[in-house]
VOLUM-468160 format. One record per residue (C-alpha): x, y, z negated. Coordinates in steps of 0.02 Angstrom, whole numbers, always signed. Each point is the difference from the previous one (the first is absolute). Last residue first. Layout:
[node [X,Y,Z]]
...
END
This chain:
[node [-2101,+646,-3794]]
[node [-125,-66,+133]]
[node [+91,+81,+138]]
[node [+172,-56,-69]]
[node [-84,-179,-19]]
[node [-41,+2,+196]]
[node [+176,+47,+60]]
[node [+46,-137,-107]]
[node [-76,-132,+95]]
[node [+68,+48,+157]]
[node [+171,+0,-71]]
[node [-13,-174,-77]]
[node [-84,-64,+153]]
[node [+145,+37,+101]]
[node [-66,-98,+141]]
[node [+123,-126,+85]]
[node [+30,-23,+185]]
[node [+197,+9,-18]]
[node [+8,+168,+63]]
[node [-110,+67,-138]]
[node [-196,+13,+20]]
[node [-102,+157,-18]]
[node [-181,-34,-14]]
[node [-105,+136,+113]]
[node [-159,+36,-116]]
[node [-183,-57,-45]]
[node [-56,-21,-192]]
[node [-106,-138,-71]]
[node [-51,-7,-176]]
[node [-58,-155,-96]]
[node [+94,-124,+85]]
[node [-77,-164,+4]]
[node [+103,-136,-103]]
[node [-122,-7,-129]]
[node [-137,-64,+118]]
[node [+82,-154,+54]]
[node [+68,-10,+163]]
[node [-51,-30,+178]]
[node [-170,+86,+18]]
[node [+31,+139,-125]]
[node [+152,+52,+107]]
[node [-101,+27,+132]]
[node [-125,+97,-97]]
[node [+127,+105,-67]]
[node [+62,+37,+178]]
[node [-181,+43,+66]]
[node [-36,+109,-161]]
[node [+156,+102,+40]]
[node [-56,+10,+169]]
[node [-149,+71,-57]]
[node [+84,+125,-109]]
[node [+97,+70,+153]]
[node [+156,-27,+81]]
[node [-82,-12,+181]]
[node [+115,-157,+89]]
[node [+45,+18,+184]]
[node [+186,+8,-29]]
[node [+5,-134,-131]]
[node [-1,+87,-181]]
[node [+147,-16,-114]]
[node [-62,-60,-164]]
[node [+38,+45,-167]]
[node [-84,-129,-122]]
[node [-19,+40,-187]]
[node [-36,-156,-131]]
[node [-38,+64,-182]]
[node [+128,-5,-143]]
[node [-13,-6,-174]]
[node [-189,-66,-22]]
[node [-66,+148,-119]]
[node [+103,+158,+30]]
[node [+52,-34,+187]]
[node [+162,+29,+79]]
[node [+25,-45,+176]]
[node [+46,-176,+86]]
[node [+68,-32,+159]]
[node [-47,-31,+191]]
[node [+88,+51,+152]]
[node [-72,-35,+193]]
[node [+35,+20,+158]]
[node [-101,+10,+180]]
[node [-172,-36,-76]]
[node [-152,+11,+113]]
[node [+18,-174,+62]]
[node [+12,-80,-176]]
[node [+142,-121,-5]]
[node [+97,+141,-120]]
[node [-136,-9,-127]]
[node [+8,-185,-56]]
[node [+196,-7,+0]]
[node [+7,+171,-104]]
[node [-132,-82,-127]]
[node [+121,-155,-25]]
[node [+163,+118,+0]]
[node [-90,+129,-133]]
[node [-13,-158,-123]]
[node [-111,+12,-146]]
[node [+54,-60,-173]]
[node [-154,+19,-129]]
[node [+23,+72,-170]]
[node [-151,+121,+35]]
[node [+97,+66,+160]]
[node [+179,-52,+12]]
[node [+66,+48,+180]]
[node [+167,-87,+61]]
[node [+113,+120,+100]]
[node [+167,-78,-57]]
[node [-13,-83,-168]]
[node [-34,+116,-131]]
[node [+112,+159,-38]]
[node [+95,+74,-156]]
[node [-31,-140,-121]]
[node [+72,+14,-172]]
[node [+78,-153,-78]]
[node [+66,+7,-191]]
[node [+169,-99,-15]]
[node [+55,+110,-142]]
[node [+128,+113,+91]]
[node [-148,+47,+123]]
[node [-53,-94,+150]]
[node [-39,+62,+183]]
[node [-130,-38,+106]]
[node [-63,-42,+197]]
[node [-117,-152,+34]]
[node [+24,-111,+152]]
[node [-35,-169,-55]]
[node [+174,-35,-58]]
[node [+88,-181,-22]]
[node [+176,-31,-93]]
[node [+36,-192,+0]]
[node [+114,+8,+159]]
[node [+113,+131,-41]]
[node [+86,+85,+140]]
[node [-128,+60,+130]]
[node [-143,-2,-129]]
[node [-153,-98,+43]]
[node [-163,+89,+32]]
[node [+60,+25,+186]]
[node [+29,-186,+28]]
[node [-174,-40,-61]]
[node [-82,+142,+119]]
[node [+110,-90,+144]]
[node [-50,-171,-34]]
[node [-195,+46,+9]]
[node [-113,-171,+6]]
[node [-23,+21,-176]]
[node [+81,+121,-104]]
[node [+133,-75,-114]]
[node [+9,-20,-189]]
[node [+91,-13,-165]]
[node [+187,+6,+56]]
[node [+84,-66,-155]]
[node [+90,+47,-149]]
[node [-79,+169,+13]]
[node [+67,+177,+40]]
[node [-132,+130,+41]]
[node [+38,+128,+130]]
[node [-80,+179,-12]]
[node [+54,+110,+139]]
[node [+99,+162,-41]]
[node [-27,+140,-125]]
[node [+165,+52,-109]]
[node [-14,-8,-181]]
[node [+121,-142,-43]]
[node [+115,-23,+147]]
[node [-34,-74,+157]]
[node [+31,-169,+56]]
[node [+32,-19,+195]]
[node [-125,-76,+96]]
[node [+33,+103,+160]]
[node [-162,+113,-28]]
[node [+49,+25,-174]]
[node [-20,-126,-154]]
[node [-93,+14,-157]]
[node [+19,-169,-98]]
[node [-141,-68,-120]]
[node [+16,-156,-86]]
[node [-119,-151,+7]]
[node [-164,-8,-82]]
[node [-31,+95,-162]]
[node [+105,+157,+69]]
[node [-36,+181,-83]]
[node [-149,+106,+22]]
[node [-104,+80,+133]]
[node [+66,+160,-50]]
[node [-88,+178,+13]]
[node [+8,+46,-178]]
[node [+150,-81,-85]]
[node [-40,+24,-189]]
[node [-172,+2,+19]]
[node [+19,-145,+125]]
[node [+86,-94,-138]]
[node [-143,+20,-127]]
[node [-121,-33,+125]]
[node [+91,-181,+40]]
[node [+96,-32,+183]]
[node [+29,-134,+103]]
[node [+110,-30,+148]]
[node [-19,-154,+118]]
[node [+77,-93,+134]]
[node [+17,-92,+158]]
[node [-192,-51,-29]]
[node [-34,+41,+190]]
[node [-180,+70,-44]]
[node [+108,+143,-72]]
[node [+48,+63,-161]]
[node [-18,+133,-123]]
[node [-78,-12,-186]]
[node [-86,+113,-109]]
[node [-76,-24,-179]]
[node [-129,+121,-89]]
[node [-22,-74,-167]]
[node [+76,+174,-94]]
[node [-194,+68,-23]]
[node [-144,-26,+94]]
[node [-49,+187,+32]]
[node [+171,+86,-33]]
[node [+87,-135,+119]]
[node [-132,+22,+128]]
[node [+38,+182,+2]]
[node [+180,-8,+3]]
[node [-28,-127,+161]]
[node [-99,+135,+93]]
[node [+117,+140,-29]]
[node [+135,-107,+66]]
[node [-84,-49,+172]]
[node [-6,-190,+9]]
[node [+98,-79,+142]]
[node [-86,-140,+78]]
[node [-12,-204,-35]]
[node [+22,+13,-185]]
[node [-100,+23,-163]]
[node [-4,-112,-177]]
[node [-130,+56,-127]]
[node [+79,-117,-140]]
[node [-48,-36,-172]]
[node [-183,+47,+26]]
[node [-135,-51,-148]]
[node [-13,+186,-36]]
[node [-90,+43,+163]]
[node [-165,+39,-91]]
[node [-114,+85,+140]]
[node [-84,+162,-46]]
[node [+156,+102,+44]]
[node [-12,-3,+182]]
[node [-201,+35,+13]]
[node [+18,+172,-130]]
[node [+168,+27,+87]]
[node [-82,+20,+158]]
[node [+83,-136,+134]]
[node [+139,+80,+97]]
[node [+130,-88,-107]]
[node [-72,-173,+46]]
[node [+17,+63,+183]]
[node [+160,+50,-17]]
[node [+55,-161,-79]]
[node [-87,-101,+119]]
[node [+107,+94,+134]]
[node [+160,-25,-85]]
[node [-2,-204,+25]]
[node [-84,-117,-152]]
[node [+58,-137,-96]]
[node [-82,-72,-153]]
[node [+47,-79,-172]]
[node [-94,-3,-161]]
[node [-198,+4,+43]]
[node [-112,-10,-156]]
[node [-128,-81,+133]]
[node [-146,+138,-28]]
[node [+126,+143,-24]]
[node [+125,-34,+137]]
[node [-164,-30,+120]]
[node [-82,+153,-16]]
[node [+165,+90,+17]]
[node [+3,-77,+182]]
[node [-171,+29,+26]]
[node [+38,+195,-17]]
[node [+126,+0,+118]]
[node [-75,-116,+146]]
[node [+100,-140,+61]]
[node [-83,-137,+108]]
[node [-40,-174,-49]]
[node [+91,+22,-162]]
[node [+82,-157,-77]]
[node [+34,-40,-182]]
[node [+130,-119,-16]]
[node [+19,-108,-161]]
[node [+174,-53,-73]]
[node [+83,-159,+9]]
[node [+175,+53,+29]]
[node [+3,-60,+178]]
[node [-178,+62,+22]]
[node [+72,+177,-45]]
[node [+128,-24,+130]]
[node [-158,-29,+124]]
[node [-53,+166,-23]]
[node [+162,+75,+14]]
[node [+29,-77,+161]]
[node [-167,+28,+79]]
[node [-9,+181,-30]]
[node [+197,+25,+25]]
[node [+1,-61,+176]]
[node [-177,+67,+58]]
[node [-115,-127,+58]]
[node [-77,-5,-136]]
[node [-85,+183,+16]]
[node [+36,+117,-161]]
[node [-89,+4,-176]]
[node [+76,-163,-86]]
[node [-25,+21,-196]]
[node [+115,-105,-89]]
[node [-54,-70,-167]]
[node [+146,-82,-100]]
[node [-25,-112,-129]]
[node [+117,-137,+89]]
[node [+141,+135,+15]]
[node [+41,+164,+72]]
[node [+124,+110,-88]]
[node [+43,+115,+143]]
[node [+175,-25,+25]]
[node [+25,-171,-61]]
[node [-161,-87,+53]]
[node [-10,+101,+163]]
[node [+169,-51,+64]]
[node [-14,-180,+1]]
[node [-182,+4,+13]]
[node [+9,+74,+187]]
[node [+105,-152,+55]]
[node [-16,-182,-82]]
[node [+98,-150,+54]]
[node [+123,+2,-137]]
[node [-135,-73,-106]]
[node [-10,-151,+121]]
[node [-179,-50,+7]]
[node [-6,+64,+192]]
[node [+129,-117,+36]]
[node [+161,+81,+69]]
[node [+74,-1,+170]]
[node [+2,+182,-9]]
[node [-84,+33,+165]]
[node [+83,+141,+101]]
[node [-50,+173,+0]]
[node [-121,+71,+145]]
[node [-44,+168,+18]]
[node [-120,-2,+163]]
[node [+18,+158,+121]]
[node [-137,+116,+47]]
[node [+1,+52,+180]]
[node [+64,+183,+28]]
[node [+144,-73,+116]]
[node [+129,+23,-158]]
[node [-122,-92,-111]]
[node [-100,+50,-145]]
[node [-41,-104,-148]]
[node [-86,-185,-17]]
[node [-6,-108,-145]]
[node [+59,-183,+8]]
[node [-43,-60,-194]]
[node [+102,-170,-53]]
[node [-45,-177,-42]]
[node [+75,-93,-147]]
[node [+18,-182,+43]]
[node [-149,-111,-70]]
[node [+27,-190,+35]]
[node [-124,-150,-60]]
[node [-139,+147,+59]]
[node [-100,+70,-165]]
[node [-163,-78,-41]]
[node [-182,+70,+39]]
[node [-10,-128,+130]]
[node [-70,+66,+173]]
[node [-187,-12,+94]]
[node [-45,+166,-108]]
[node [+132,+106,+97]]
[node [-88,-38,+163]]
[node [-177,+54,-64]]
[node [+63,+156,-108]]
[node [+108,+69,+158]]
[node [-131,-32,+121]]
[node [+59,-34,+187]]
[node [+38,+148,+117]]
[node [-56,+19,+176]]
[node [-158,+100,-64]]
[node [+21,+72,-167]]
[node [-114,-76,-121]]
[node [-25,+35,-190]]
[node [+110,+73,-145]]
[node [+159,-84,+65]]
[node [+79,-18,+173]]
[node [+139,-128,+59]]
[node [+87,-15,+163]]
[node [+130,-138,+16]]
[node [+100,-29,+168]]
[node [+99,+177,+8]]
[node [+125,-21,+121]]
[node [-71,+65,+148]]
[node [-73,+166,-99]]
[node [-115,+95,+120]]
[node [-103,-141,+26]]
[node [-130,+47,-135]]
[node [+61,+172,-59]]
[node [-177,+77,+50]]
[node [-83,-110,-145]]
[node [+110,+71,-118]]
[node [-59,+186,+63]]
[node [-181,-25,-17]]
[node [-5,-111,-158]]
[node [+118,+106,-112]]
[node [-115,+0,-142]]
[node [-50,-177,+40]]
[node [+179,-36,-82]]
[node [+182,-53,+79]]
[node [+115,-139,-21]]
[node [+124,-39,+142]]
[node [+103,-148,+26]]
[node [+165,-38,+113]]
[node [+69,+184,+8]]
[node [+133,+20,+129]]
[node [+49,+155,-104]]
[node [+12,+93,+159]]
[node [-161,-73,+69]]
[node [-107,+22,-144]]
[node [+72,+160,-27]]
[node [-34,+77,+189]]
[node [-166,-66,-19]]
[node [-46,+107,-163]]
[node [+61,+151,+101]]
[node [-109,-45,+144]]
[node [-151,-39,-111]]
[node [+21,+161,-86]]
[node [+62,+7,-163]]
[node [-88,+73,-150]]
[node [+19,-152,-95]]
[node [+187,+4,-8]]
[node [+49,-175,+43]]
[node [+69,-94,-155]]
[node [+144,-119,+53]]
[node [+35,-160,-93]]
[node [+161,-116,+38]]
[node [-37,-186,-62]]
[node [+114,-98,-102]]
[node [-172,-78,-57]]
[node [-16,+58,-183]]
[node [+27,+179,+54]]
[node [-136,-11,+134]]
[node [-124,-82,-106]]
[node [+46,+140,-120]]
[node [-33,+152,+118]]
[node [-159,-94,+60]]
[node [-69,-10,-183]]
[node [+30,+171,-24]]
[node [-59,+81,+134]]
[node [-172,-115,-9]]
[node [-41,+142,-151]]
[node [-25,+125,+136]]
[node [+66,+169,+51]]
[node [-49,+12,+182]]
[node [+64,-136,+128]]
[node [+120,-66,+113]]
[node [+113,-129,-52]]
[node [+156,-73,+79]]
[node [+76,-177,+4]]
[node [+167,-22,+62]]
[node [+110,-168,-5]]
[node [+162,-17,-85]]
[node [-47,-151,-115]]
[node [-135,-106,+101]]
[node [-169,+49,+72]]
[node [-66,-169,+101]]
[node [-188,+36,-34]]
[node [+13,-127,-145]]
[node [+126,+108,-82]]
[node [-108,+149,+20]]
[node [-156,-102,-78]]
[node [+125,-43,-133]]
[node [+42,+167,-46]]
[node [-179,+63,+0]]
[node [-57,-122,-112]]
[node [+146,+39,-121]]
[node [-32,+177,+1]]
[node [-195,-23,-47]]
[node [+39,-114,-149]]
[node [+150,+109,-60]]
[node [-105,+147,+6]]
[node [-147,-72,-74]]
[node [+95,-64,-148]]
[node [+88,+167,-8]]
[node [-178,+89,-15]]
[node [-69,+91,+138]]
[node [-133,+139,-52]]
[node [-129,+98,+87]]
[node [-39,+167,-96]]
[node [-27,+124,+139]]
[node [+184,+63,-36]]
[node [+64,-169,+37]]
[node [+84,-109,-133]]
[node [+144,-116,+53]]
[node [+102,-121,-100]]
[node [-150,+4,-139]]
[node [+56,-125,-146]]
[node [-117,-161,+17]]
[node [+154,-134,+27]]
[node [+98,+88,-123]]
[node [+155,-135,-26]]
[node [-6,-106,+143]]
[node [-79,+134,+113]]
[node [+143,+93,-56]]
[node [+140,-87,+61]]
[node [-100,-57,+157]]
[node [-37,+172,+51]]
[node [+202,+42,+31]]
[node [+139,+42,-110]]
END
C-alpha cells in the first residue's frame, strides 16, 4: 500500500525514526509527500518525467520517494559522494526535471546549476543553498491532499555502462494507481519471505541511494512498519539500535558482518538481538566462514538473497538451507533460472555458465543504451535476461555463483566499475595504457588496483602514484580512487582487448 492507508488508520505511528531520535509519523509522511507531489505537478512534471535526489541519509528521502510514487514519476538517487561531473552526467542522461538536495551538499550542488539543461526545479532543504529554492517554503504553499490522479511511479537507479559511464535501469510504468494493492514492489517478497508486517521494525544501515536500502525500507512502509535509519554505519551503534528499538528486520552487506564480528566479544554480546526475526544480507559474496560465524552468533535467522539492480530475477536462501547447501545463494523466488553456454544453449544441471532469469515479460532496459539492453536478452528467448553473472544449479535448483559480473569490483557492498576509472586515467598525459581490477580485501571484500603503462618520459615512482590517484580523485568519487598502483606494460590481444582476467589472476597467484 502507500502512506495514506496508514495515515488514515494509524496517523501517529512512526514511519521513520532517525538514529538521533527525529520521528516522522505516517500522517506527516502523507502530508509532506502530498505537498511535494502537488508542487512538482504545478511545475509541469507529468507521469514519466524524472526527479532526482542528491543528499545524505535524511528523513526527507522518504517523502520525496512517495511524492514520486504517487505522481507517476521516475526517481533517481544519486550517490552522495559523487563529484559534480558525475552528478551532472546523471541529471543530463536521465533528463531530470527536478533536483532536490540539502545544505550538506551545498558546495557541489551549487556547482551543478547550469549543467543540467532540462532541470527547471532546484530545491534544497535544511537551509539556504545559492540558486536553489527553499524546499520547506515551497511545499508549504501546497495543499496536503492527494492529486486527483495518482499513477504509480518507478525508481530508475544507475548501474555500469559499456563506455564506463553509468547507465540508468529503466522499467516501464505499471499503469496502476499507487493505491492498487498489486502496485507494491519489495513488500510483495519481504512479507512472505521474511515475515515482515505492520508490526515490523526495519533497521536501515546503508546509504539510501543504494537500490536495496531504498527498496527494502520503503517496502517496510508499504506494510505499515517503522523504518529506523542510520546516518552512517557503525558496527556497535548498529547493535545498540537493534536493542534500543527492538528491531525485527534488517539488511546488511558482508563487510558490515565482518566489522560486527571483529568487535570484542564483550562489546558484541552486550546488546540484546533477540528481537531479530531476519538478518538479511546481499550485494556481495559472503565468505563461508563469516556466514557460519554469523549464524552461530545470531541463530538461524541469517537470510540471503541474490539479484541485481535490474530486478530481472531473484534467489533466496535461509540459514538452514544454506547449512545444507553451503555456498549457495538459494533458489529462484522471482523468475526461473536458466544456465546457458556462450551461445545461449541451456546446460545440464551442475554445469557452469551464464545465469539467465526467465520472466513472463522483459522487466527493464538500460536507458540510452540499446546495445547493452540487447546484450542482456537471450538470443532466442525474448523473456530471458542476464546481467553477466556466472553460476551453476544443483539438482534441487539451488544456484551457486562461480563468478560475478565481468570485472565489477565489489567493495563494502558497493559496485565499482573499472571502465569508468580506466577512462579517467587514460586521458592523463602520463598514462599510455591502463587496466583496473579488484583484489581481495579481508574487510571490504575487494579494493581497487590499477596497472598503468607509463608514458616514455614518466618516472614510475611513489610521487607518480600519488599524482595519478589525485587525478582520479579530482574527477571521480573517493571510493573509486585506486588504493594501489603498479607500473607495467599491458598486453593486448589482436582485437585490442586487454586480457584482464589473466592479469588479475597473476596478482591473485602472487597473493596466494
